[in-house]
Every structure is written in structure tokens, then in C-alpha cells.
C-alpha positions as CSV (number, residue, x, y, z in Angstrom):
1,M,81.6,-180.3,73.1
2,I,82.2,-177.1,71.0
3,S,81.1,-173.9,72.7
4,P,78.6,-171.7,70.8
5,R,80.4,-169.1,69.0
6,P,78.8,-165.5,69.2
7,F,78.1,-163.8,66.0
8,P,80.9,-161.3,65.0
9,R,80.4,-157.7,66.2
10,R,80.2,-156.4,62.6
11,S,77.3,-158.7,61.8
12,G,75.6,-157.8,65.0
13,Q,75.2,-154.2,63.7
14,W,72.7,-155.3,60.9
15,L,71.6,-158.7,62.3
16,W,69.3,-157.4,65.1
17,P,67.6,-154.8,63.0
18,A,67.2,-157.3,60.3
19,L,65.6,-159.8,62.7
20,A,63.4,-157.1,64.2
21,L,62.1,-156.2,60.7
22,L,61.4,-159.8,60.0
23,A,59.6,-160.3,63.1
24,L,57.4,-157.4,62.5
25,S,56.7,-158.4,59.0
26,L,55.8,-162.0,60.1
27,A,53.6,-160.6,63.0
28,G,51.7,-158.4,60.4
29,I,51.0,-161.4,58.1
30,A,50.0,-163.5,61.0
31,I,47.7,-160.9,62.5
32,H,46.2,-160.2,58.9
33,L,45.4,-163.9,58.5
34,A,44.1,-164.2,62.0
35,L,41.7,-161.4,61.5
36,G,40.7,-162.1,57.9
37,F,40.3,-165.9,57.5
38,A,36.7,-165.8,58.8
39,T,35.6,-164.1,55.6
40,G,37.2,-166.7,53.5
41,F,40.1,-166.7,51.2
42,A,39.2,-167.6,47.4
43,L,42.9,-168.5,46.9
44,D,42.5,-171.2,49.6
45,S,39.9,-173.1,47.6
46,R,41.7,-172.7,44.3
47,I,44.9,-174.2,45.8
48,L,43.1,-177.2,47.2
49,L,41.2,-178.0,44.0
50,A,44.4,-177.5,41.9
51,L,46.1,-180.2,43.9
52,R,43.3,-182.9,43.0
53,E,42.4,-184.5,39.8
54,P,39.4,-182.9,38.1
55,G,36.3,-185.1,38.7
56,A,38.0,-187.1,41.2
57,L,38.8,-185.0,44.3
58,A,39.8,-188.0,46.3
59,T,42.8,-188.4,44.1
60,P,45.7,-185.9,44.5
61,I,47.7,-184.9,41.4
62,G,51.1,-186.4,40.6
63,P,52.7,-189.8,40.7
64,S,51.4,-192.5,43.1
65,W,54.5,-192.4,45.2
66,L,54.0,-188.5,46.0
67,L,51.1,-189.3,48.4
68,Q,53.1,-191.5,50.4
69,S,56.0,-189.0,50.4
70,A,53.6,-186.3,51.7
71,I,52.4,-188.6,54.5
72,D,56.0,-189.3,55.4
73,I,57.1,-185.6,55.4
74,S,53.8,-184.7,57.3
75,A,54.9,-187.1,60.1
76,I,58.1,-185.3,60.6
77,G,56.2,-182.3,61.9
78,G,53.7,-184.5,63.8
79,F,53.4,-184.6,67.7
80,T,54.9,-188.0,68.0
81,V,58.1,-187.4,66.0
82,L,58.6,-183.9,67.4
83,C,58.1,-185.0,70.9
84,L,60.5,-188.0,70.6
85,F,63.2,-186.2,68.7
86,G,62.9,-183.1,70.8
87,S,62.9,-184.9,74.2
88,A,65.9,-186.9,73.1
89,T,67.9,-183.7,72.2
90,V,66.8,-182.0,75.4
91,L,68.0,-184.9,77.4
92,F,71.2,-185.0,75.4
93,L,71.9,-181.3,76.1
94,F,71.3,-181.8,79.7
95,A,73.7,-184.8,79.9
96,F,76.5,-182.7,78.3
97,G,75.9,-179.7,80.7
98,R,74.2,-177.5,78.0
99,R,71.4,-176.5,80.4
100,A,70.6,-173.1,78.8
101,E,70.2,-174.7,75.3
102,A,68.1,-177.7,76.8
103,L,65.8,-175.2,78.5
104,L,65.4,-173.2,75.4
105,L,64.6,-176.1,73.2
106,A,62.1,-177.5,75.8
107,G,60.5,-174.1,75.9
108,S,60.3,-173.9,72.2
109,M,58.5,-177.4,72.0
110,L,56.1,-176.7,74.9
111,G,55.6,-173.1,74.3
112,A,54.9,-173.3,70.6
113,S,52.5,-176.3,71.2
114,T,50.6,-174.6,73.9
115,F,50.4,-171.2,72.0
116,N,49.1,-173.3,69.0
117,A,46.4,-174.9,71.1
118,L,45.2,-171.7,72.4
119,L,45.0,-170.0,68.9
120,K,43.0,-173.1,67.7
121,L,40.6,-172.7,70.7
122,I,40.3,-169.0,70.0
123,W,39.5,-169.2,66.2
124,Q,38.0,-172.7,66.0
125,R,38.2,-172.6,62.1
126,P,36.8,-175.9,60.7
127,R,38.9,-178.2,58.6
128,P,38.5,-177.9,54.9
129,E,35.6,-180.0,53.5
130,L,36.2,-179.1,49.9
131,V,38.2,-182.1,49.3
132,P,38.5,-185.5,51.1
133,H,41.1,-185.6,53.8
134,L,44.1,-188.0,53.1
135,A,45.2,-188.0,56.8
136,E,43.4,-188.3,60.1
137,V,42.7,-185.0,61.9
138,S,40.5,-184.2,64.9
139,N,41.2,-180.6,66.2
140,A,40.6,-176.9,64.6
141,S,42.3,-175.9,61.5
142,F,43.8,-172.5,62.2
143,P,46.8,-172.2,62.6
144,S,48.4,-175.5,61.4
145,G,50.0,-177.2,64.3
146,H,52.5,-179.1,62.1
147,A,53.6,-175.9,60.3
148,M,53.9,-173.9,63.6
149,T,55.5,-176.4,66.0
150,S,57.9,-177.7,63.3
151,A,59.1,-174.0,62.6
152,A,59.6,-173.2,66.2
153,V,61.4,-176.3,67.0
154,Y,63.5,-177.0,63.8
155,L,64.5,-173.3,63.4
156,T,65.4,-173.1,67.1
157,L,67.6,-176.1,66.7
158,A,69.1,-175.0,63.5
159,V,70.1,-171.6,65.1
160,M,71.7,-173.3,68.1
161,L,73.6,-175.7,65.8
162,A,74.6,-172.7,63.6
163,Q,76.2,-171.1,66.5
164,T,78.7,-173.7,67.1
165,E,80.0,-173.3,63.5
166,S,82.7,-170.7,62.6
167,S,82.1,-171.3,58.8
168,R,79.5,-169.1,57.3
169,W,78.6,-171.7,54.7
170,A,78.1,-174.2,57.4
171,R,75.7,-171.9,59.2
172,A,73.8,-171.0,56.1
173,Y,73.5,-174.8,55.2
174,L,72.0,-175.6,58.7
175,L,69.6,-172.8,58.4
176,A,68.6,-173.4,54.9
177,F,68.0,-177.2,55.5
178,A,65.8,-176.4,58.5
179,V,63.7,-173.9,56.5
180,L,63.3,-176.5,53.7
181,I,62.0,-179.2,56.1
182,V,59.6,-176.7,57.5
183,L,58.3,-175.6,54.1
184,L,57.9,-179.2,53.1
185,I,56.0,-180.2,56.1
186,G,53.5,-177.2,55.6
187,C,53.1,-178.0,51.9
188,S,52.4,-181.6,52.7
189,R,49.5,-180.6,55.0
190,V,47.8,-178.8,52.1
191,Y,48.5,-181.6,49.7
192,L,46.8,-184.0,52.0
193,G,43.8,-181.7,52.2
194,V,43.6,-181.4,55.9
195,H,44.5,-177.7,56.0
196,W,43.8,-174.5,54.1
197,P,46.9,-172.9,52.6
198,S,46.2,-169.8,55.0
199,D,46.4,-172.1,58.0
200,V,49.8,-173.2,57.0
201,L,51.1,-169.7,56.1
202,A,49.8,-168.6,59.6
203,G,51.5,-171.5,61.2
204,W,54.8,-170.7,59.6
205,C,54.5,-167.1,60.7
206,F,53.7,-167.8,64.5
207,G,56.3,-170.6,64.5
208,T,59.1,-168.5,63.0
209,L,58.2,-165.7,65.4
210,W,58.6,-168.3,68.3
211,A,62.0,-169.4,67.0
212,L,63.2,-165.7,66.6
213,A,62.3,-165.2,70.3
214,M,64.2,-168.3,71.3
215,F,67.2,-167.0,69.2
216,A,67.2,-163.6,71.0
217,I,67.0,-165.3,74.4
218,N,69.8,-167.7,73.5
219,A,72.0,-164.8,72.3
220,R,71.3,-162.8,75.4
221,L,72.3,-165.7,77.7
222,H,75.6,-166.3,75.8
223,R,76.4,-162.7,76.2
224,R,75.9,-162.8,79.9
């Protein structure tokens, strides 16, 4: 199995400051959302209504196949798929002697899920009732668990895979694909009417912060 390649020294001169700036920016956005959502966001309602047919709020806009696609994409960020996919990857890494990576991925899955549950318990934001839900939901709305855990898990995994590649384009492709998947998962939750857009934005922020923390730990372990 290919050993992870450390980032070149030249890139390290700007990589860590850039990551620190990104983390601070995401933290600021997440805190703003966490403190401000109780007063309501007018844009939240506008976006949800814009995604439904006027006069028929139970019908989403777009072709008929788009609803099923949104349900399928949403499932990629759900507990069942993430648990199966993540657990299989963790076991695979352990089997091939990559214990550090296995522990980090497990920490990303369990940590992000636990943190998300804690945040939901603290804020207890109700699910949007402005439009009918097109998927089953049961817990609080803020932050989006699908958006947060998928960002934490898929971005952590993408960074791990990227570190095994010497090609800059290969690393960029892996990271870009993971970002695309995370964005689609979050957008699908809004399209299905089970989350306010601000829930999803906060989930992306918290999940990305968690993935950045995993990246920092992984890089430090490999330097040691």
C-alpha cells in the first residue's frame, strides 16, 4: 500500500496559514448562524418557497426524476450509508496496518456525529413547517446532521487519499469530488424541505472545521 506523501516544504509555508484562516472564517460563520438563527432568517423562507411550485407547496420544482435524485443523494449523507461505508473503510485500514488513519477516520465519524447531536440538543431548532417534508425526519433541525457528518467524513477521507498521490491534479480531483458530494448532500436536504438553508450552511461549517482538525492531526502524526 502506498505510504502517505507529506506535502512539499514549499507548500507548507502557505498551507498552514491558509488552513488557519479558513478555519477562523468557518468558525465565525458557524458562530454567527448559531447565535442568530433564533431571530429567523428571511432568506431561509424565500429559498424553501422558491423550490416549490406556487400554489402546490407539496410539489418541488424541476422534472419528476429530480425528486428521486435528491432522495438518493441525501441517503449518501445519512447515518446508514456513512456508518456502513465508514466502518468498512476503518476495518480495511486496520487490516492493512494503517492504524493511525483508521483511528482518525473513526474519530471523524464518531466525533462529528456526537458533536452534531450535542448542538441539536442545545439549540432545539424546529424543522421547517413552511413546506411539506419530502423525507422522514425526527430530531432537531440545527445544524444539519447530513451536511455536518458528510463534510467531516468525506473531506477527511479525501485528504487522506490525496496524501497518497504525488500528482497535484490527482489531489485536486479527490478534494474537489469530495466537496461536490458534500455540497449536493446539503442542497438535497433543503430541496426535500427538511432543513432550513441556514441549518445546512452551519452543518457545512462545523463539518469542515472537524475535517480540518483531522487533517492537522494526521499531518502531525506523519511528521512524527
